[in-house]
C-alpha positions in Angstrom: 0.1 0.2 -0.2 1.1 3.3 -0.8 1.4 6.0 1.8 1.6 10.1 2.2 2.8 11.0 5.3 2.6 14.4 7.1 5.0 14.4 10.1 5.5 16.8 13.1 2.7 19.2 12.0 3.3 21.9 14.5 -0.1 23.7 15.9 -1.7 25.8 18.4 -4.9 24.9 19.7 -7.5 25.0 22.3 -7.8 21.6 23.3 -8.0 20.2 26.7 -9.8 18.7 29.6 -9.1 21.9 31.7 -11.2 24.9 31.2 -7.5 26.9 31.1 -6.1 24.7 28.4 -9.3 25.6 26.2 -8.8 29.2 27.0 -5.1 29.8 27.1 -4.3 27.0 24.4 -1.2 25.1 23.8 1.1 23.6 21.4 0.2 20.4 19.7 2.2 17.9 17.1 0.1 15.8 14.5 1.3 13.1 12.4 -0.4 11.7 9.5 -0.3 8.7 7.3 -2.8 8.3 4.6 -2.9 5.1 2.6 -3.8 5.3 -1.1 -3.0 4.2 -4.6 -0.2 6.5 -6.1 0.5 4.8 -9.5 -2.3 6.8 -11.2 -0.8 10.0 -10.1 3.0 9.1 -10.6 2.0 7.9 -14.1 0.2 10.9 -15.2 1.8 13.6 -13.1 -1.7 14.8 -12.3 -2.3 16.2 -9.0 -5.8 15.2 -9.2 -5.0 11.6 -9.2 -3.6 11.9 -5.7 -4.4 13.2 -2.2 -3.4 16.5 -2.1 -1.1 17.2 1.2 -1.6 20.8 0.8 -5.3 20.6 1.3 -5.0 18.3 4.1 -2.7 20.4 5.8 -5.0 23.4 5.5 -7.9 21.4 6.5 -6.2 20.2 9.8 -4.7 23.9 10.7 -8.4 25.3 10.5 -9.8 22.4 12.4 -7.4 23.9 15.2 -8.3 27.5 14.6 -11.9 27.0 14.9 -12.6 23.7 17.5 -12.1 23.5 21.0 -12.4 19.9 22.5 -11.8 18.4 25.9 -10.3 15.0 24.3 -7.3 14.9 21.9 -9.1 11.4 21.1 -11.8 13.3 19.8 -9.5 15.8 18.0 -7.7 12.6 16.1 -11.4 11.3 15.4 -12.9 14.2 13.8 -9.2 14.8 11.9 -9.4 10.9 10.4 -13.3 11.9 9.6 -12.2 14.8 7.6 -9.2 12.9 5.7 -11.5 9.9 4.9 -14.1 12.0 2.8 -11.4 12.9 0.5 -11.3 11.0 -2.9 -8.5 8.3 -3.2 -8.1 7.8 0.6 -8.4 4.2 1.8 -7.2 4.5 5.5 -5.8 7.1 7.6 -3.5 6.9 10.8 -3.4 9.9 12.9 -0.8 10.9 16.1 -1.7 13.9 18.0 1.2 14.6 20.9 0.5 17.0 23.3 3.9 18.1 24.7 2.9 20.1 27.6 0.9 17.8 29.9 -0.5 19.4 33.1 -0.4 15.9 34.9 1.6 16.8 38.0 5.0 14.9 37.0 7.7 14.9 34.7 6.5 13.6 31.1 7.7 15.0 27.9 4.4 14.3 26.1 1.3 12.3 25.8 0.0 11.2 22.3 -2.7 9.4 21.1 -2.7 7.2 17.7 -5.8 6.0 16.1 -6.2 4.1 12.8 -9.4 4.4 10.6 -10.5 3.0 7.4 -13.5 3.7 5.1 -14.9 0.4 6.0 -15.8 1.5 9.6 
């Protein structure tokens, strides 16, 4: 299976369980892996035959700008749903990292990973 990956997208968002996280905001890191068939795009050199990763990047960025969720699990699910609606997407893996975690101890980050396909 062919893949398109967007790695370590740096975003600022207002997601978190605590009210302060949703008011002040914080940094997030997002990895996206999209399974697709790249042969038609590669043979034709035609952007319309693949998944436009600039569009994916823009949609994820807009999601972070205009939404506030308590759980990064919800954020990951919403982003997966957005990507799965795109033409030529077979499945998607989303990883969302929260580098600053208010858990009362030393932890470099917390991350959620989910995998979704168009059969679910």
